[in-house]
C-alpha positions in Angstrom: 37.3 61.7 -58.2 34.5 61.1 -55.8 33.8 57.4 -55.0 31.1 55.8 -57.0 27.8 55.8 -55.2 26.4 52.3 -54.5 23.0 51.4 -55.9 20.2 50.6 -53.5 20.7 46.9 -54.4 24.4 47.1 -53.6 23.7 48.8 -50.3 21.2 46.2 -49.3 23.7 43.4 -50.1 26.3 45.1 -48.0 23.8 45.6 -45.2 23.0 41.8 -45.2 26.7 41.0 -45.3 27.2 43.2 -42.2 24.3 41.6 -40.4 25.6 38.1 -41.2 29.1 38.9 -40.0 27.8 40.5 -36.8 25.5 37.6 -36.0 28.3 35.1 -36.5 30.7 37.0 -34.2 28.1 37.8 -31.6 27.3 34.0 -31.3 31.0 32.9 -31.4 32.5 35.5 -29.1 29.7 37.0 -27.1 28.0 40.3 -27.8 30.1 42.3 -25.3 33.4 41.0 -26.7 32.7 42.1 -30.3 33.5 45.6 -31.7 32.4 47.3 -34.8 36.0 47.3 -36.0 36.1 43.5 -35.7 32.9 43.1 -37.6 34.2 45.4 -40.3 37.5 43.4 -40.5 35.5 40.2 -40.9 34.1 41.4 -44.2 37.1 43.4 -45.3 35.6 46.8 -44.9 36.5 49.8 -42.7 34.6 50.5 -39.5 33.5 53.8 -41.1 31.5 51.8 -43.7 29.6 50.1 -40.9 28.8 53.5 -39.3 27.2 54.6 -42.6 24.6 51.8 -42.1 24.3 51.6 -38.3 24.8 54.3 -35.7 26.6 52.0 -33.2 26.9 48.4 -32.1 23.6 48.5 -30.3 21.8 49.7 -33.4 23.5 46.9 -35.4 22.5 44.3 -32.8 18.9 45.5 -32.9 18.9 45.3 -36.7 20.1 41.7 -36.5 17.4 40.8 -33.9 14.7 42.5 -35.9 15.7 40.7 -39.1 15.8 37.3 -37.4 12.6 37.6 -35.4 10.7 38.8 -38.5 12.2 35.9 -40.5 10.9 33.5 -37.9 7.4 35.0 -38.0 7.3 35.1 -41.8 8.4 31.4 -42.0 5.2 30.4 -40.2 2.7 32.8 -41.7 1.2 30.1 -44.0 0.7 27.8 -41.1 -1.6 30.3 -39.4 -4.2 29.7 -42.1 -4.5 25.9 -41.4 -8.2 25.6 -40.4 -8.0 22.8 -37.9 -6.7 24.2 -34.6 -4.9 21.0 -33.4 -3.3 20.6 -36.8 -2.2 24.2 -36.7 -0.7 23.8 -33.2 1.3 20.8 -34.4 2.4 22.6 -37.5 3.5 25.6 -35.5 5.7 23.5 -33.3 7.2 21.8 -36.4 7.7 25.1 -38.2 9.5 26.6 -35.2 11.8 23.6 -35.0 12.5 23.7 -38.8 13.5 27.4 -38.5 15.8 26.7 -35.5 17.5 23.8 -37.2 17.9 25.5 -40.5 19.2 28.7 -38.9 21.2 27.7 -35.9 23.2 30.9 -35.7 20.1 33.0 -35.8 18.5 30.8 -33.2 21.5 30.9 -30.9 21.5 34.7 -30.9 17.7 34.9 -30.5 17.2 32.4 -27.8 20.5 31.0 -26.5 22.6 34.1 -25.7 22.9 35.2 -22.1 20.9 38.4 -22.5 17.7 39.5 -24.2 18.9 40.9 -27.5 15.8 42.8 -28.6 15.1 46.2 -27.1 11.3 46.7 -27.3 11.8 50.5 -27.2 13.8 50.6 -30.4 12.7 47.4 -32.2 10.8 47.7 -35.5 8.8 44.6 -34.5 5.4 45.3 -33.1 5.2 42.9 -30.2 1.8 41.1 -30.0 1.3 41.4 -33.8 1.1 37.9 -35.3 2.3 39.3 -38.6 5.7 40.1 -37.0 5.8 38.2 -33.7 6.1 34.4 -33.6 5.3 34.4 -29.9 2.0 36.2 -30.7 1.3 33.6 -33.4 1.6 30.8 -30.9 -0.4 32.6 -28.2 -3.2 33.3 -30.8 -3.6 29.7 -31.8 -3.4 28.5 -28.2 -6.0 31.1 -27.1 -8.4 29.9 -29.9 -7.9 26.3 -28.9 -8.4 27.3 -25.3 -11.6 29.2 -26.1 -12.8 26.1 -28.1 -12.3 24.0 -24.9 -9.8 21.7 -26.6 -7.5 21.6 -23.5 -8.2 19.8 -20.3 -10.6 21.7 -18.0 -8.2 21.9 -15.1 -5.7 23.9 -17.1 -7.0 27.4 -16.7 -4.2 29.6 -18.1 -3.8 29.6 -21.9 -0.5 31.6 -21.6 0.9 28.8 -19.4 0.0 26.3 -22.2 1.7 28.5 -24.8 4.8 28.9 -22.7 5.0 25.1 -22.0 4.7 24.3 -25.7 7.4 26.8 -26.6 9.7 25.5 -23.8 9.3 21.9 -25.0 10.2 22.6 -28.6 13.0 25.0 -27.5 14.5 22.2 -25.3 14.8 19.7 -28.1 16.1 22.3 -30.6 18.6 24.0 -28.3 20.1 20.6 -27.3 20.4 19.6 -31.0 22.1 22.9 -31.8 24.4 23.0 -28.9 25.3 19.3 -28.5 24.0 17.5 -31.6 27.5 16.8 -33.0 28.9 15.6 -29.7 29.6 11.8 -29.9 29.4 11.3 -26.1 25.6 11.1 -26.4 24.0 8.4 -28.7 21.4 10.8 -29.9 18.1 9.4 -31.3 17.0 10.8 -34.7 16.0 14.5 -34.3 12.7 13.8 -36.0 11.9 11.0 -33.6 12.8 13.3 -30.6 10.6 16.1 -31.8 7.7 13.9 -32.6 7.8 12.1 -29.2 8.1 15.4 -27.3 5.3 17.0 -29.2 3.0 14.0 -28.9 3.7 13.6 -25.2 3.1 17.3 -24.4 -0.1 17.6 -26.4 -1.5 14.3 -25.1 -1.1 15.7 -21.6 -2.8 19.0 -22.5 -5.7 18.1 -24.8 -9.2 16.9 -23.8 -9.2 14.4 -26.6 -5.6 13.5 -27.6 -7.0 10.9 -30.0 -7.6 13.8 -32.3 -3.8 14.2 -32.8 -2.5 13.5 -36.3 1.0 12.4 -37.1 2.8 15.7 -37.5 4.4 16.5 -40.9 8.0 15.5 -41.5 10.7 18.0 -40.9 12.4 19.6 -44.0 15.7 21.0 -43.0 
């Protein structure tokens, strides 16, 4: 008797299961050290099953990356409609941090692994499209604020501003993810660390830092 064909819903559930197992192993052991057979064993399936969904490990890795980068962009889509540019900048920084802290395995693979996981030639994500690319979201808001002359006049490169904001949030989040449970550092509250970092960076960048509002509280 031929095996029962899985429904589209069952196939999607299995696909997500494979992606989750692959992500976990890639983060724990390193991408090069993980095989398709090991991923299959993690979810009690045969390697053949994985090859029904993904041509090879590179295709699986690309699928994980596409899934996670799209999730990040989608999580901040509503923020992009905030009318006030400074409020929107603050909310984007917060939204990025919330995603990182709520999805530490995703974030480790996306931004804390020792190689660039997404291949732009095979990715389903359209780079530069704010609907799919969180970096493009940040750059768009910073460019609008730059064009509105909200930043100090001696800062002439809006991409430098965007990269500085990104690096500052990443620094706090990556330390929390990597070392937040280590007791050799008496960590201040993560909310306090993020608020102070964001306020300090934006105060140094904005023409009129008095326009800063208290950023919304984290929900993670």
